[in-house]
C-alpha positions in Angstrom: -27.0 -3.0 -1.0 -28.6 -2.9 -4.5 -30.6 0.3 -4.1 -28.6 3.1 -5.6 -29.0 6.4 -7.3 -27.3 7.5 -10.6 -23.7 8.3 -10.8 -22.2 11.5 -9.5 -19.1 12.2 -7.4 -18.2 15.1 -5.1 -14.4 15.8 -4.7 -13.4 17.7 -1.4 -10.1 19.3 -0.8 -8.4 22.5 0.2 -11.7 23.9 1.5 -13.4 23.5 -1.9 -15.7 21.0 -3.6 -15.9 19.8 -7.2 -19.0 18.0 -8.5 -18.6 15.5 -11.3 -21.9 15.3 -13.3 -25.4 16.2 -12.1 -28.0 13.5 -12.8 -31.7 13.5 -12.0 -31.1 12.1 -8.5 -28.8 15.1 -7.5 -31.4 16.8 -5.3 -31.7 13.7 -3.1 -28.0 13.1 -3.1 -27.2 16.7 -1.9 -30.0 16.5 0.7 -28.3 13.5 2.4 -25.2 15.5 3.0 -24.6 16.6 6.6 -25.3 20.3 5.6 -26.2 22.5 2.7 -23.5 22.7 0.0 -23.1 24.6 -3.2 -20.1 23.3 -5.1 -17.3 25.6 -6.1 -17.3 24.0 -9.6 -19.3 21.5 -11.6 -18.0 19.5 -14.6 -20.4 17.7 -16.9 -19.0 14.8 -18.9 -21.8 14.5 -21.5 -25.4 15.6 -22.1 -27.2 12.3 -21.4 -30.2 12.5 -19.0 -28.6 10.5 -16.3 -25.6 12.9 -16.1 -27.4 16.3 -16.7 -31.0 16.5 -15.6 -30.0 17.6 -12.1 -28.7 20.9 -13.5 -32.0 22.7 -13.0 -32.2 21.7 -9.3 -28.6 22.7 -8.8 -29.1 26.1 -10.2 -32.2 26.7 -8.1 -30.3 25.4 -5.0 -27.5 27.9 -5.6 -30.0 30.8 -5.9 -32.0 30.0 -2.7 -28.9 28.9 -0.7 -27.3 32.3 -1.6 -29.3 34.1 1.0 -28.4 31.8 3.8 -24.9 30.4 3.3 -21.4 31.9 3.5 -19.8 31.0 0.1 -17.0 31.5 -2.2 -14.8 33.5 0.0 -17.4 35.8 1.4 -16.2 37.4 4.7 -17.5 35.9 8.0 -21.0 36.8 8.7 -21.7 37.8 5.1 -23.4 35.9 2.3 -23.1 35.9 -1.4 -24.8 34.2 -4.3 -22.5 31.5 -5.5 -21.5 32.1 -9.1 -21.4 28.2 -9.5 -19.1 27.9 -12.5 -20.2 24.9 -14.7 -17.9 23.4 -17.2 -18.2 21.0 -20.0 -16.2 20.0 -23.0 -16.8 22.4 -25.9 -18.8 19.9 -28.0 -21.2 19.2 -25.1 -22.2 22.8 -24.5 -24.7 23.1 -27.4 -26.5 20.1 -26.1 -26.8 21.5 -22.6 -28.0 24.8 -24.0 -30.8 23.0 -25.9 -32.3 21.8 -22.7 -31.2 24.4 -20.2 -31.0 27.8 -22.1 -31.4 29.8 -18.9 -28.3 28.2 -17.6 -26.3 30.4 -20.0 -27.4 33.7 -18.5 -24.8 35.9 -17.0 -25.3 34.8 -13.4 -25.0 31.2 -14.3 -22.3 31.0 -17.0 -21.8 27.5 -18.4 -18.4 27.6 -20.0 -16.0 25.5 -21.9 -13.8 23.3 -19.8 -10.2 24.4 -20.8 -8.2 21.8 -22.8 -5.6 21.9 -20.0 -8.4 21.5 -17.4 -8.7 23.4 -14.2 -7.5 23.2 -10.6 -10.2 23.0 -7.8 -10.6 21.1 -4.6 -6.9 20.1 -4.6 -7.1 18.4 -7.9 -6.2 19.1 -11.5 -9.2 17.9 -13.4 -9.1 17.3 -17.2 -11.6 15.7 -19.6 -10.8 13.3 -22.3 -13.0 11.7 -25.0 -13.9 8.0 -24.7 -16.0 5.8 -27.0 -19.6 5.3 -25.7 -20.4 2.4 -28.1 -23.9 2.7 -29.6 -24.4 6.1 -27.8 -21.5 7.7 -29.7 -18.9 9.1 -27.3 -18.7 10.5 -23.9 -16.0 12.1 -21.7 -14.1 10.8 -18.7 -12.1 12.8 -16.2 -8.5 12.5 -15.1 -7.9 13.8 -11.5 -4.3 14.6 -10.5 -3.4 15.7 -7.0 -0.7 15.7 -4.5 0.5 12.1 -4.5 -2.3 10.4 -6.4 -3.6 9.9 -9.9 -7.2 9.0 -10.5 -9.7 8.6 -13.4 -13.5 8.8 -13.4 -14.7 6.8 -16.4 -18.5 6.1 -16.1 -19.7 5.7 -19.7 -17.3 4.0 -22.0 -16.5 0.8 -23.8 -13.8 -0.3 -26.2 -11.3 2.4 -25.0 -8.4 2.4 -27.5 -4.8 1.7 -26.4 -3.7 5.2 -27.3 -6.3 6.7 -24.8 -5.2 4.2 -22.2 -1.5 5.1 -22.6 -2.3 8.9 -22.4 -4.9 9.0 -19.7 -5.4 5.6 -17.9 -1.9 4.4 -17.0 -0.4 4.3 -13.5 -3.6 5.0 -11.7 -3.9 4.9 -7.9 -7.7 4.9 -8.3 -9.9 4.0 -11.2 -13.7 4.6 -11.0 -15.1 2.7 -13.9 -18.7 2.3 -15.2 -20.1 -1.3 -15.6 -23.8 -1.3 -16.2 -24.3 -5.1 -16.2 -22.7 -8.1 -14.7 -22.4 -10.0 -18.0 -23.7 -8.5 -21.2 -22.0 -11.1 -23.5 -25.3 -12.3 -24.9 -26.1 -8.9 -26.3 -25.0 -7.8 -29.8 -21.8 -5.9 -29.2 -22.8 -3.0 -31.6 -25.8 -2.3 -29.4 -23.8 -1.8 -26.2 -22.4 1.3 -24.7 -20.7 0.6 -21.4 -18.3 -2.2 -20.2 -19.9 -5.0 -18.1 -18.2 -6.3 -14.9 -16.9 -9.4 -16.7 -15.1 -7.2 -19.3 -13.8 -4.7 -16.8 -12.2 -7.4 -14.7 -10.3 -8.6 -17.8 -8.9 -5.3 -18.9 -5.1 -5.2 -18.3 -5.1 -1.4 -17.7 -7.9 -1.6 -15.2 -6.2 -4.5 -13.3 -3.0 -2.4 -13.2 -4.8 0.3 -11.1 -3.9 0.2 -7.4 -7.7 0.4 -6.6 -10.8 0.1 -8.7 -14.4 1.1 -7.8 -17.2 0.0 -10.2 -20.1 2.5 -10.7 -23.0 3.2 -13.1 -24.5 0.0 -11.9 -27.9 -1.1 -13.3 -30.5 -3.3 -11.6 -28.8 -6.3 -13.2 -25.8 -6.1 -10.8 -26.4 -7.9 -7.5 -23.3 -6.9 -5.5 -23.8 -9.9 -3.2 -23.5 -12.3 -6.1 -20.6 -11.0 -8.2 -17.0 -11.6 -7.3 -14.3 -9.0 -8.0 -10.5 -9.1 -8.2 -8.6 -8.1 -5.1 -8.5 -4.4 -4.6 -11.8 -3.9 -6.4 -15.2 -3.0 -5.0 -18.7 -1.8 -6.0 -19.4 1.9 -5.5 -22.5 2.8 -3.5 -24.4 5.9 -2.4 -22.6 7.8 0.3 -19.3 6.0 -0.2 -16.3 8.1 0.8 -12.9 7.4 -0.6 -9.6 8.9 0.6 -7.2 10.2 -2.1 
C-alpha cells in the first residue's frame, strides 16, 4: 500500500490521451499499462526533477514506437512518428531547455502552453501559478470537461484566496499533493507542500465533491491516517472516472 512512484496522471477521453508531468518513474509507469502508448499531448507543471526527468525516456519512446504503432490519425495499417507536442508555462521552458536542449529540435517541439489552455482528451486543460513555499512557485492544472470540473495541484502550499476563487471553487474532483502526514514540527518557511493535516482543514478542499491526495512521501502510511468522507489516497494504477 505504501510503495508508490512519483506523481503523474494520464487523462483519457475522446480517443486521446493527455499526460500531466513526466517524472523519473515514467518509463516504469508506462510499461505497466496494458499496451504501448504515446500520449497525444504532455503538459509539464514545473521543472523540478520529480516532474521532469522522464522527458528523455518519453522522447525516446516516441521515436522507437513510431515504427510500430498507428498514431495520431494515421490511416489503418500505416504508422507515423508521433509529433508528441509538449507544453509548459512560458517561464518553465528555459529551465527545461537547460536540461533537455535536444527536446527543442523541430521533431520534438516543446512549446508554450497557451494562456487559455488547450483541449485534448475531452478536457480543457489550463495551468495556473501556485506558491511552492521554500521552492518558489509551481503550476497546477484546471481540467474542465463535459459535466465535471477538476484540479490537479501536486506541489503547493499557502494558496491565496484569490487563486482559490478563480481556479479551485466548485470542484467535482481535487487531486492535491500532501508530502507528509503532519509537518507541524517543521519551520513553516522551510516547507513547500501541504501536509495531510493541513489539507483536511482547508475549506476549499473540503468543499470539493471528491479529493485524492497524491505526492505522498515515505512518511505517509495510508493504513494509519484517517481522512474526511469522500477523500482517499492516490496510488499507482488508480483509475478515476470523470
